[in-house]
C-alpha positions in Angstrom: 128.4 294.3 4.3 129.2 292.7 0.9 126.8 293.1 -1.9 125.6 290.0 -3.7 122.9 289.3 -6.3 120.9 286.5 -4.6 120.8 285.3 -1.0 118.9 282.2 -0.1 118.2 282.2 3.6 116.7 279.6 6.0 115.5 276.1 5.7 117.8 273.0 5.2 120.7 272.8 2.8 121.8 269.5 1.3 125.2 270.6 -0.1 126.5 267.3 -1.6 130.0 268.8 -1.0 132.9 266.4 -0.2 131.8 266.3 3.4 128.1 265.8 2.4 127.1 268.4 4.8 123.5 268.9 5.6 122.8 272.2 7.3 119.8 273.4 9.2 118.9 277.1 9.0 121.5 277.6 6.2 122.1 280.2 3.5 123.6 280.4 0.0 125.0 283.6 -1.4 125.1 284.0 -5.2 127.0 286.5 -7.3 126.6 286.4 -11.0 126.3 282.8 -12.1 128.5 281.5 -9.2 128.0 280.4 -5.6 129.8 282.9 -3.4 129.4 281.2 0.0 127.4 278.5 1.8 127.0 278.7 5.5 124.8 279.4 8.5 122.0 281.9 7.9 122.9 283.9 11.0 126.5 284.4 9.7 125.7 285.1 6.0 122.8 287.5 6.7 125.3 289.7 8.7 127.9 289.4 6.0 125.9 290.0 2.8 123.2 292.3 1.5 121.4 291.1 -1.6 119.5 292.5 -4.5 117.2 289.5 -4.3 116.4 287.7 -1.0 114.8 284.3 -1.2 113.1 282.9 2.0 113.8 279.1 2.1 111.9 278.5 5.3 110.4 275.0 5.4 112.3 274.2 2.2 115.3 272.1 1.2 117.9 273.9 -0.8 120.0 271.5 -2.9 121.9 271.1 -6.2 119.7 270.8 -9.3 119.1 267.3 -10.5 120.9 265.8 -13.5 119.3 263.4 -16.0 121.9 261.2 -17.7 119.9 259.8 -20.6 116.8 260.8 -22.6 115.6 261.1 -26.2 114.4 264.1 -28.2 111.1 263.4 -30.0 109.7 261.3 -27.1 107.6 264.0 -25.5 105.1 264.1 -28.4 104.7 260.3 -28.7 104.4 259.3 -25.1 102.1 256.2 -24.5 101.5 255.8 -28.2 101.1 252.0 -28.9 99.2 251.8 -25.5 101.7 249.4 -23.9 102.9 247.5 -26.9 106.6 248.2 -27.1 107.0 247.0 -30.7 104.1 249.3 -31.8 105.7 252.2 -30.0 109.1 251.5 -31.6 107.4 251.5 -35.0 105.9 254.9 -34.1 109.4 256.3 -33.5 110.9 254.7 -36.6 108.2 255.9 -38.9 107.8 259.3 -37.3 111.3 260.6 -36.6 112.8 260.0 -40.1 109.7 260.4 -42.2 107.1 262.4 -40.4 108.7 265.3 -38.5 109.3 268.9 -39.3 111.5 271.7 -37.8 108.4 272.8 -35.9 108.0 269.3 -34.4 111.5 269.3 -33.0 111.2 272.8 -31.6 107.8 271.9 -29.9 109.3 268.7 -28.5 112.4 270.5 -27.2 110.3 273.1 -25.6 107.9 270.6 -23.9 110.8 268.4 -22.7 112.8 271.3 -21.3 109.7 272.7 -19.5 109.0 269.3 -17.9 112.6 268.9 -16.8 112.6 272.5 -15.4 109.4 272.0 -13.4 110.7 268.7 -12.0 114.0 270.3 -10.8 116.3 268.9 -13.5 118.7 271.6 -14.3 120.9 269.6 -16.6 120.0 266.7 -18.9 121.4 264.4 -21.6 119.3 264.1 -24.8 119.7 262.0 -27.9 118.4 263.6 -31.1 115.9 260.9 -31.9 114.6 257.7 -30.6 117.4 255.2 -31.1 120.3 253.9 -33.1 118.4 253.5 -36.4 116.2 256.6 -36.4 118.4 259.5 -35.3 117.4 262.8 -36.9 120.8 263.7 -38.1 120.2 264.1 -41.8 120.2 267.9 -41.5 121.4 270.2 -38.7 118.3 272.3 -38.8 116.4 269.8 -36.6 119.1 270.0 -33.9 119.1 273.8 -34.3 115.4 274.0 -33.5 115.8 271.7 -30.5 118.7 273.7 -29.1 116.8 277.0 -29.6 114.0 275.6 -27.4 116.4 274.5 -24.7 118.3 277.8 -24.8 115.0 279.7 -24.3 113.9 277.6 -21.4 117.3 278.2 -19.7 118.4 274.7 -18.5 121.6 272.9 -19.3 121.7 270.1 -21.9 124.1 267.7 -23.6 122.7 266.9 -27.0 124.1 263.7 -28.5 124.0 263.3 -32.3 125.4 260.6 -34.6 124.9 258.3 -37.5 122.4 255.5 -37.6 122.7 251.8 -38.6 123.4 250.6 -42.1 122.3 250.1 -44.8 123.4 253.4 -46.3 122.2 255.6 -47.9 119.1 255.8 -45.7 115.7 257.3 -46.6 114.6 260.5 -44.9 111.8 263.0 -45.6 110.9 266.6 -45.2 107.5 268.3 -45.4 106.5 271.6 -46.9 102.9 272.8 -47.5 101.5 269.4 -46.6 103.7 267.6 -49.2 106.4 265.1 -48.4 109.8 265.1 -50.1 112.0 262.0 -49.8 115.7 262.0 -50.1 118.7 259.7 -49.4 121.2 260.4 -46.7 124.7 258.8 -46.6 126.9 258.1 -43.6 129.1 261.0 -44.5 126.1 263.3 -44.6 125.2 262.4 -41.0 128.8 263.0 -39.8 128.6 266.4 -41.5 125.5 267.2 -39.6 127.2 266.2 -36.3 130.2 268.4 -37.2 127.9 271.3 -38.0 126.0 271.0 -34.7 129.2 270.9 -32.7 130.4 274.0 -34.4 127.1 275.8 -34.0 126.1 274.8 -30.5 128.8 273.3 -28.4 129.4 275.5 -25.3 126.8 278.0 -26.5 124.2 279.7 -24.4 126.9 280.8 -21.9 128.2 277.3 -21.8 124.8 275.7 -20.9 124.5 273.7 -24.2 127.0 271.0 -25.0 127.0 268.7 -28.0 128.2 265.1 -27.9 128.6 262.2 -30.3 126.8 258.8 -30.3 127.2 255.7 -32.4 124.9 252.6 -32.6 125.7 249.5 -30.5 126.5 246.3 -32.2 125.1 243.1 -30.6 127.5 240.3 -31.6 125.4 237.5 -30.2 122.3 238.6 -32.1 124.0 239.8 -35.3 127.2 238.0 -36.3 129.2 239.8 -38.9 131.1 238.6 -41.9 134.6 240.0 -42.5 133.5 242.8 -44.8 130.6 243.8 -42.6 132.9 243.8 -39.5 135.5 246.0 -41.3 132.8 248.4 -42.4 131.5 248.7 -38.8 135.0 249.2 -37.4 135.7 251.9 -39.9 132.5 253.8 -39.3 132.9 253.5 -35.5 136.5 254.8 -35.6 135.6 257.7 -37.9 132.7 258.7 -35.6 134.7 258.2 -32.4 137.5 260.3 -33.9 135.1 263.1 -34.4 134.3 263.2 -30.7 137.9 263.1 -29.7 139.0 265.7 -32.2 136.5 268.2 -30.8 136.9 267.1 -27.1 133.2 266.3 -26.7 131.6 263.4 -24.8 130.7 260.1 -26.5 127.7 258.0 -25.5 125.9 254.9 -26.6 122.3 253.8 -26.0 121.5 250.2 -25.1 124.5 248.3 -23.9 123.9 244.8 -22.7 125.8 241.5 -22.1 128.6 241.1 -24.6 128.5 244.6 -26.2 130.9 246.2 -23.8 133.5 243.5 -24.4 133.0 243.7 -28.2 133.4 247.5 -28.2 136.5 247.3 -26.0 138.2 244.7 -28.1 137.2 245.8 -31.6 136.0 249.4 -31.7 138.1 251.5 -29.4 135.0 253.5 -28.2 135.4 253.3 -24.4 137.2 255.7 -22.2 136.8 258.4 -19.5 134.8 260.5 -21.9 132.3 257.7 -22.7 128.9 257.2 -21.2 127.3 253.7 -21.7 123.5 253.8 -21.2 121.5 250.9 -19.8 124.3 248.3 -19.5 122.2 245.4 -18.4 123.4 241.9 -17.7 127.1 242.9 -17.8 129.6 240.2 -17.0 132.3 240.5 -14.4 134.8 240.9 -17.2 132.8 243.8 -18.6 132.5 245.5 -15.2 136.3 245.3 -15.0 136.7 246.8 -18.5 134.6 249.8 -17.4 136.7 250.2 -14.3 140.0 249.9 -16.2 139.0 252.4 -18.9 137.2 254.8 -16.5 134.1 254.4 -18.7 130.9 255.8 -17.1 127.6 254.0 -16.8 124.1 255.6 -17.1 121.5 253.5 -15.3 117.9 253.9 -16.4 115.9 252.1 -13.7 112.4 252.9 -15.2 113.3 251.9 -18.8 112.0 248.8 -20.6 115.6 247.5 -20.8 115.6 247.4 -17.0 112.5 245.2 -17.1 114.1 242.7 -19.4 117.5 242.8 -17.9 119.4 243.9 -14.8 122.0 246.6 -14.6 124.6 245.5 -12.0 124.8 249.0 -10.3 126.0 247.7 -6.9 128.8 245.7 -8.5 129.8 248.6 -10.7 129.9 250.9 -7.8 131.9 248.5 -5.7 134.4 248.2 -8.6 134.9 252.0 -8.6 132.9 252.7 -11.7 131.0 256.1 -11.8 127.2 255.5 -12.3 124.6 258.2 -12.9 120.9 257.9 -13.3 118.8 258.6 -16.3 115.1 258.9 -17.1 115.4 257.4 -20.7 113.0 260.1 -21.7 109.2 260.1 -21.3 108.2 257.4 -23.7 106.6 255.0 -23.8 105.6 255.1 -20.1 107.8 257.3 -18.0 108.4 261.0 -17.0 111.3 263.4 -16.6 110.8 263.3 -12.8 114.2 262.3 -11.5 112.8 262.0 -7.9 110.6 259.2 -9.3 113.6 257.5 -10.9 115.6 257.7 -7.7 112.8 255.9 -5.8 112.5 253.4 -8.6 116.3 252.7 -8.6 116.2 251.8 -4.9 113.2 249.6 -5.2 114.5 247.9 -8.3 117.8 246.9 -6.8 116.5 246.0 -3.3 114.0 243.6 -4.9 116.8 242.1 -7.1 119.1 241.5 -4.1 116.3 240.8 -1.6 118.0 243.4 0.6 116.2 246.6 1.8 119.5 248.3 2.7 120.9 248.1 -0.8 121.7 251.4 -2.4 121.1 253.8 0.5 119.2 257.1 -0.1 122.4 259.1 0.1 124.1 257.1 -2.6 121.2 257.4 -5.0 121.1 261.1 -4.4 124.8 261.3 -5.3 123.9 259.5 -8.6 121.7 262.4 -9.7 124.0 265.2 -8.5 127.7 265.0 -7.9 128.3 261.6 -9.4 126.3 262.6 -12.5 128.3 265.8 -12.8 131.5 263.7 -12.6 130.2 261.5 -15.4 129.6 264.6 -17.6 133.1 266.0 -16.6 131.4 269.0 -14.9 132.0 268.1 -11.3 134.2 271.2 -10.9 131.2 273.3 -12.0 127.9 271.7 -10.9 126.6 268.8 -8.8 127.1 270.3 -5.3 126.6 273.6 -3.5 130.2 274.9 -3.0 131.8 278.3 -3.3 133.0 278.9 -6.9 130.6 276.5 -8.5 127.8 277.4 -10.9 124.6 278.4 -9.2 122.4 275.5 -10.3 120.1 275.2 -7.3 116.6 274.0 -6.6 114.4 274.6 -3.6 112.0 271.8 -2.6 108.9 272.8 -0.7 108.8 270.5 2.4 105.6 272.0 3.9 103.4 269.2 2.7 101.8 266.2 4.4 103.9 263.6 2.5 107.2 265.3 3.4 106.5 266.2 7.1 107.8 266.2 9.8 111.0 268.2 9.1 113.7 265.6 9.9 115.9 263.3 8.0 115.8 265.5 4.9 117.9 263.3 2.6 115.5 260.4 3.2 112.5 262.7 2.6 113.9 263.9 -0.7 114.9 260.4 -2.0 111.8 258.5 -0.8 108.9 260.9 -0.7 109.5 264.0 -2.9 108.4 264.3 -6.4 108.8 266.8 -9.2 105.8 268.8 -8.3 107.3 269.6 -4.9 110.0 271.7 -6.6 109.3 275.4 -5.7 112.2 277.3 -7.2 114.8 276.6 -9.8 118.0 278.6 -10.4 120.3 277.8 -13.3 123.6 279.7 -14.0 122.5 282.2 -11.3 119.3 283.0 -13.1 115.9 282.3 -11.5 114.0 280.2 -14.0 111.0 279.2 -11.8 109.7 280.6 -8.5 106.6 279.5 -6.7 106.2 277.0 -9.6 105.8 279.8 -12.0 108.2 279.6 -14.9 109.7 282.9 -15.9 111.5 282.1 -19.2 108.7 280.7 -21.3 104.9 280.9 -21.5 103.8 277.5 -20.2 100.4 277.7 -21.8 101.9 278.5 -25.1 104.3 275.6 -24.9 101.6 273.1 -24.1 99.3 274.3 -26.8 102.1 274.3 -29.4 102.9 270.7 -28.4 99.3 269.6 -28.8 99.1 271.3 -32.2 102.3 269.7 -33.5 101.3 266.3 -32.3 98.0 266.5 -34.2 99.9 267.6 -37.3 102.3 264.7 -36.9 99.5 262.2 -36.6 97.9 263.6 -39.7 101.2 263.3 -41.7 102.1 259.8 -40.5 98.6 258.1 -40.3 99.6 256.9 -36.8 96.3 257.8 -35.1 95.5 254.1 -34.7 98.3 253.8 -32.2 96.2 255.8 -29.8 93.6 253.1 -29.6 93.4 250.7 -26.6 94.6 247.2 -27.4 92.7 244.0 -26.8 92.8 242.7 -23.3 93.4 246.2 -21.9 90.6 245.8 -19.3 90.0 242.8 -17.2 93.2 240.8 -18.1 96.5 240.3 -16.3 98.5 239.6 -19.5 100.6 237.0 -17.7 103.7 236.5 -19.9 103.6 233.3 -21.9 107.3 232.9 -21.5 109.0 233.9 -18.3 112.5 235.5 -18.3 115.3 233.0 -17.8 116.3 234.5 -14.4 
């Protein structure tokens, strides 16, 4: 018999391989950080002996989930503003650039990574900050602390960093011994931070951490530019995009909507097979064709606020041959890192839009958080499916529960009924990070208490405690919109 490190035996395997095989009573052999073989349990148990045998009876073994878009900093400000989106945006704007410390970004990174891990997300995209105008890229130390937390937890991550919007220089603050120190940061300083983080962290942690570049989106319909402003935007965009191409890292933008894709294609040269466009609501047919022609990837965030105020044409994009992955958009102001939840939301969202309960089948949506997502991140030769030679990024979902029984139609059970708390075991890079819902890499209690302490310190520094109060008309009111959307 051949010796292997881990042998997962029994239960159902959803492989997501090219044949989309679903196997009953299957087995997965793992050696080092790679999958050695996937097959019938009867065959593999005769062929392999393992240092660690995992019984997957009454469980589904499947690839780890991939989250295509989220934000660092969000975990410690969730629900602040109590449903008022503008108030919550002000929290991010004030807090990220003016109220955070190195300890804040470490605590947030630790809490976010822990939540993703416990929900079965083995790889995630994260923007360092809350949005285009309040990225924390004034100094690489904040990205350092975030990456250190991710590395300790053990999951994979793509950290996107980049400059904010003008005017430049921009005001940032640091804190020491309870005192704030303000300083100005130029566009060139932010690019230097991006360069430093690429050099320090890209492909580190045995290849689990990647660094990418982001640049703010320009909305031509909302903000027409004069000639000088346009030339300045084009120059900054090209310089930032060149940084991503020079280092061979992914490029991403947060918040595309109607008109922005066409503007970027015609004026900024930012699109391409290495580009991820998040949200992408209300795209025109011309813009869908541009995405197809440039092989630009789309990240759909079905639970995000932008998906409430606009519609991402996922079905049309897919029919045009565009790769689409799903994202959580982080945990604020009102979401979670549970990608099972976002799969379900995605199906309901589009079926309601098209008035068609068969739109976006469960199998397609599962592809969008596994193999399609891996393709968007240019990692489909490494992760996203259970195949020999690929990295061992694997989760086991406990199906022995009332909401998941009986044991049939496993893909439908996973996409419709499962949730993050059903994840039993998580393996990343061949290493068991969680088993029986007990995390092995970090002390969960320590992470939660650290997050609580850093949030209290942040509230004290920023005087934002009032955003925790309930707004008027919270109880007993429907808050029917005064102005209905045009569609």
